[in-house]
N, C-alpha and C positions, 0 to 999 in steps of 0.2 A: 749198517744197523744203528750206528750212532746218529746218523742223520735222520733216520726214520724215527728213532726214539725222541729226538729233539722236536721233530714235527708233531709227534703225538702229544708231547708235553705242551707245546704251544696251543694245540687245539683244545686240550683239557683246560688250560688257563683261560682261553677265550670263552669256553663254555661256562666256566664258573663265573667269569666276569660278566657275561651276558645275563645270566640269571640274577646276579646282584643288581646290575643296571636296570633291568626290567622291574625289579621290586622297587628300587628307589625312585625311578622315573614315574612309576604308577602310584606311589604312596606318599612321597615326601613333597609337600606343597611349597612352591616357590612364589615369589611376588615380582619376578622380573621376566615373565614369559612374554615374548613379542605377540602383539595383537590380542592380548587377553587383559585389557585394562580393568574390567569389572572384577575378574577373578583375582588379579594382582592386588587391587585395593582391598578386597575382602581378606586375603591371607597375609597382608603386610604386617598387621599387629602381631600375629603369631610368629612370623619370620623374624621380626625385630626382637621379640622375646627370646627366641632361640639364639640369635646372634649375641644378645646381651649376656645370656647364660654362658655361651661359649667364650665370650670375652673374659668373664670372671675366671673361668677355668684356665684359660691360656695365660692369664696374668699371674698365676700361682707358680712362680719359678722354684718353689721348694720341691716340686716333683718334676720328673723328666718330661721333655716335650712329648715323647711317645705316650707316656701315661696320660698326659693332658689331651692328646688327640683321641685316645680311646674313651676318655670320659666325655669329651665333646660328642663323640659318636653316639653314646648312650642317650644324651640329652636330645640330640637330633632325632633319634629313633623314637624316643618317648613323646616328643612334641610333634612328630611327623611333619616337620617343616624345615625349610632352609633353602637358600639359593645355591649357586654352583659350588662355592667353597665348602659349605656345610655338607652338601651332598657328596662331595669328594672325600671329606673326612669319614663319612659313614661308609662309603665304598671301600676306603682304605682299611677300616677296621674289619669289615665283613670279608673282604678278599684276603687279608693277611691271615685271618682265622681259617677261612676255607682252604687256603693253600696248605696249611699245616694239617688240617683234618683229612685232606685228600692225599697227603704224603707227597705233594709236589715240593713243599719245603720240608726238610727233615731236620734231624738232630744237629747237623753241622753246616747245612747249606740252605740258604733262603733264596727263593725266587726274588730277585731285586724288585722293589716297589717304591715309587716316589710320588709325592704330592707335588704337582707342578703348577706354576702360574704363568700367565701371560699378562698383558696390560689390564684386562678386566675379566679374566676367566680363570677357572681352575679345573684340573682333571688329574688322572693318574697315568703314569707310564709304568708298565709292568714288563719285567724281563728285557728292559732296554728298548723295545720296539713295538710293544702292544699298548694301545691307548684304551683307557676305560673312562668314559665321560658320561656320567649318569644324567646330567642336566640336558645334554644333547641327545641322550639315548643312543650313544655310539660306543661300540666295541670293535676294534679292528687294528690293522697295521698302522704304524705311525705315518708311513708314506701316503696313506689314503686319508689321513685326518685333515679336516678343513683348515686347522691352524698349524699344520706341520711346519710351515716355513716362517712362522713368527718366532721371534726371540723369546725363549722361555727360561724360567728360573725355578730351581728346585727349592721348595719350601722345607721339605723334610723327606729323607730317603733312607731305606735300609738296603745295604749291599748284600752280595751273595754269601759273605761270611758273617752276617748278622751285625756288622758294624753300622752305626747310624751317623747320618750327616745332616746338617742344616745349611741352607744357602750354598748348596752344591759341594763346597770344599771344607766346611767347618765341621770337624769331628765332634760328635755329641757323645761324650763318655757316659753320662747319666742314662740316656736312652739305650745305649748299647748294653749297659749292665741290666737294665729293666727287661730286655728281651728274654733273659733266662727265666725271670719270674713269669712273664707272659706265656711262654711256651709251656712251662710247668703247670700253669693254671689250666691249660687245655687238656691236661692229663697225658700229654705226650712224653714230656721229660727230655732233658738234654743229657747226652752221655757224658761220662767223666772226661773223655778225650776232648769233647767239644768245649766243656767248661774250662778245662786247662788252656785250650787253644784261645778261648775268648779272654781269659785272664791275662795271658801273655800279650794279646793284642792291646788290652787296656794299659798294661804296664809300659809297653813299647810306645804307645801314643802319648801317655803321660810324660814319659821320659823325653820324647821329642819336643813336647810343649815346653818342658822345663829348660831344655837346651836352648830353646829359642827365646827364653825369658818370658814366656807367656803363661797365663793361667790355664791349667789343664782342664778346668771345669768350664765348658763352653756354654755361654748364655743362649737361650732360645731366641729366635728371630723376634724382633719387636714389631708390634703392630699386628693388625688382623685385617685381612682383605674383606672389605664389606662389599662383596660382589655376588 
């Protein structure tokens, strides 16, 4: 029964991801599509504007990286433009919201979701082995993905306990705290148990950072992939 339940959840995740990818691939205009020189040139100014606006948002380190990504997603959706990184940001926001609304992510457990990059491309990995790539119009298992064997780096990710990380291993305290506000804003709410659990995780991580002589406030990754 556990295996069947897991398989059913995987299929629900893929279904949600596919609907989001189809929307983005069909509506968000890019300027780096192979063999579409005329269209690329036409949409380039709009894509550049979108990238510029996202750069401004991402440079605001007064708010968490998670909040910045969500704000970028709104700009991308409003301008209906962006290359693979911007499309991935929008997919991240829509899928994170959808997983909560569909109760696949709940009060205390999140379906893991990560913004991944390779040399010149960006995409999502969901639940550790599902790829969501709106630019390529692909949703499927990681083993079947055309870039599966390329070295990849995690730009930002949320783990199953709602803790957030940048650059794969760098704990992001501000974003982890913001997940409470994000889930509550959807009208779902986080239980008292989960909030206590999260607070304990934050205290533990801060304590670990202090023991190592490090600043417990982790800066966001610098730079923005112009891809």
